[in-house]
C-alpha positions as CSV (number, residue, x, y, z in Angstrom):
1,M,7.8,10.0,2.2
2,I,4.5,8.2,1.9
3,D,3.1,10.7,-0.7
4,H,6.3,10.2,-2.8
5,L,5.8,6.4,-2.6
6,V,2.2,6.8,-3.8
7,A,3.4,8.9,-6.7
8,A,6.1,6.4,-7.5
9,L,3.6,3.5,-7.4
10,R,1.4,5.4,-9.9
11,S,4.4,6.1,-12.2
12,G,6.0,2.7,-11.9
13,Q,9.1,4.2,-10.5
14,V,9.2,2.7,-7.0
15,E,12.7,1.3,-7.2
16,H,14.4,4.8,-7.0
17,L,12.8,5.4,-3.5
18,L,14.1,2.2,-2.0
19,A,17.4,2.0,0.0
20,P,19.9,-0.4,-1.5
21,D,19.4,-2.6,1.6
22,A,15.6,-2.3,1.7
23,V,13.6,-5.2,3.1
24,L,10.0,-6.3,2.3
25,V,8.1,-8.6,4.6
26,S,4.8,-9.8,3.4
27,D,1.8,-11.7,4.8
28,G,-0.5,-13.5,2.5
29,G,-1.9,-15.7,5.3
30,G,-1.6,-18.8,3.0
31,Q,-4.5,-17.5,1.0
32,V,-2.8,-14.9,-1.2
33,A,0.4,-15.5,-3.1
34,A,3.1,-13.7,-1.2
35,P,6.8,-14.3,-0.5
36,L,7.3,-16.5,2.6
37,R,10.6,-15.0,3.5
38,P,11.8,-11.4,3.6
39,V,12.7,-9.9,0.2
40,H,16.0,-8.1,-0.1
41,D,16.2,-7.4,-3.8
42,V,15.0,-3.8,-4.6
43,V,13.9,-4.8,-8.1
44,E,11.8,-7.6,-6.7
45,I,10.4,-5.4,-3.9
46,A,9.5,-2.7,-6.4
47,R,7.7,-5.3,-8.6
48,L,5.8,-6.8,-5.8
49,V,4.5,-3.6,-4.3
50,T,3.6,-2.3,-7.7
51,V,1.7,-5.4,-8.7
52,H,-0.3,-5.5,-5.4
53,C,-0.9,-1.8,-5.1
54,T,-1.8,-0.7,-8.6
55,R,-4.3,-3.3,-10.0
56,P,-7.0,-1.9,-12.2
57,G,-9.7,-0.2,-10.1
58,A,-7.5,0.2,-7.1
59,D,-8.1,3.2,-4.8
60,L,-5.1,4.2,-2.7
61,S,-5.5,6.2,0.5
62,V,-2.9,7.3,3.0
63,E,-3.7,6.2,6.5
64,R,-1.9,4.9,9.6
65,A,-1.4,1.3,10.5
66,N,0.4,0.1,13.7
67,G,1.6,3.7,14.2
68,R,3.2,3.9,10.8
69,P,2.3,5.7,7.6
70,A,0.5,3.3,5.3
71,I,-1.0,3.0,1.9
72,V,-4.4,1.2,2.0
73,V,-5.4,-0.3,-1.4
74,R,-9.1,-0.8,-1.9
75,R,-11.3,-2.0,-4.7
76,S,-15.0,-1.2,-4.4
77,G,-14.4,-0.4,-0.8
78,R,-12.8,-3.8,0.0
79,A,-9.3,-3.7,1.3
80,Q,-6.9,-5.6,-1.0
81,A,-3.6,-4.7,0.7
82,V,-2.1,-2.5,3.4
83,L,1.5,-1.3,2.7
84,C,3.3,0.1,5.8
85,V,6.7,1.7,5.3
86,D,9.6,3.1,7.3
87,G,12.6,5.0,6.4
88,A,14.4,8.3,6.5
89,D,14.0,11.4,4.4
90,L,12.7,10.1,1.1
91,V,14.4,6.7,1.3
92,V,12.3,3.6,2.2
93,T,14.2,1.0,4.2
94,H,11.4,-1.3,5.4
95,L,8.1,-2.3,3.9
96,W,5.4,-4.5,5.3
97,L,2.8,-5.7,2.8
98,I,-0.3,-7.2,4.3
99,L,-2.4,-9.2,1.9
100,N,-3.9,-11.7,4.3
101,P,-7.7,-11.4,3.9
102,A,-8.3,-12.2,7.6
103,K,-6.2,-9.2,8.6
104,L,-7.8,-6.8,6.0
105,T,-11.4,-7.1,7.1
106,A,-11.1,-4.1,9.5
107,W,-10.0,-2.0,6.5
108,H,-13.1,-2.6,4.4
109,R,-15.2,0.6,3.8
110,E,-18.6,1.1,2.4
111,V,-18.5,2.8,-0.9
112,P,-20.7,6.0,-1.0
113,P,-23.3,6.2,-3.7
114,A,-22.1,7.9,-6.9
115,D,-24.5,10.8,-6.3
116,D,-22.8,11.5,-2.9
117,P,-19.7,13.5,-3.9
118,G,-18.7,14.1,-0.2
119,G,-18.8,10.4,0.6
120,H,-16.9,9.3,3.6
121,T,-13.3,8.6,3.8
122,A,-11.3,6.6,6.4
123,G,-8.2,8.6,5.6
124,R,-6.8,11.0,3.1
125,R,-7.2,9.8,-0.4
126,A,-3.7,9.5,-1.9
127,D,-4.7,11.6,-4.9
128,A,-6.3,14.4,-2.8
129,P,-4.3,17.6,-2.3
130,G,-2.9,18.3,1.1
């Protein structure tokens, strides 16, 4: 499901993966603009996750957070968001969008030099095969 969500984010077609009763809970920590209450509107959920996960220069990787599949969004190695999801088959029912800078520090990664093609990864890049 997570790989389909990454593809949907990149294509701008997130809404079709969301269950009609999907719920998004976000945490901006009072420092990043984020809804204070759970969001139940699938159009708004799709808009929010697309905006926060596909900014220019964003690097998406598939990792695990709190035992759930997650999409980690980094720019220049600094975590900008962690999106955890739950659902069944290819339908996303629950989304947790972490934007709180205090909770993202553990997700920061050093960016390998441009001449180090192997680099290091904390997880599987979302655009890598496999």
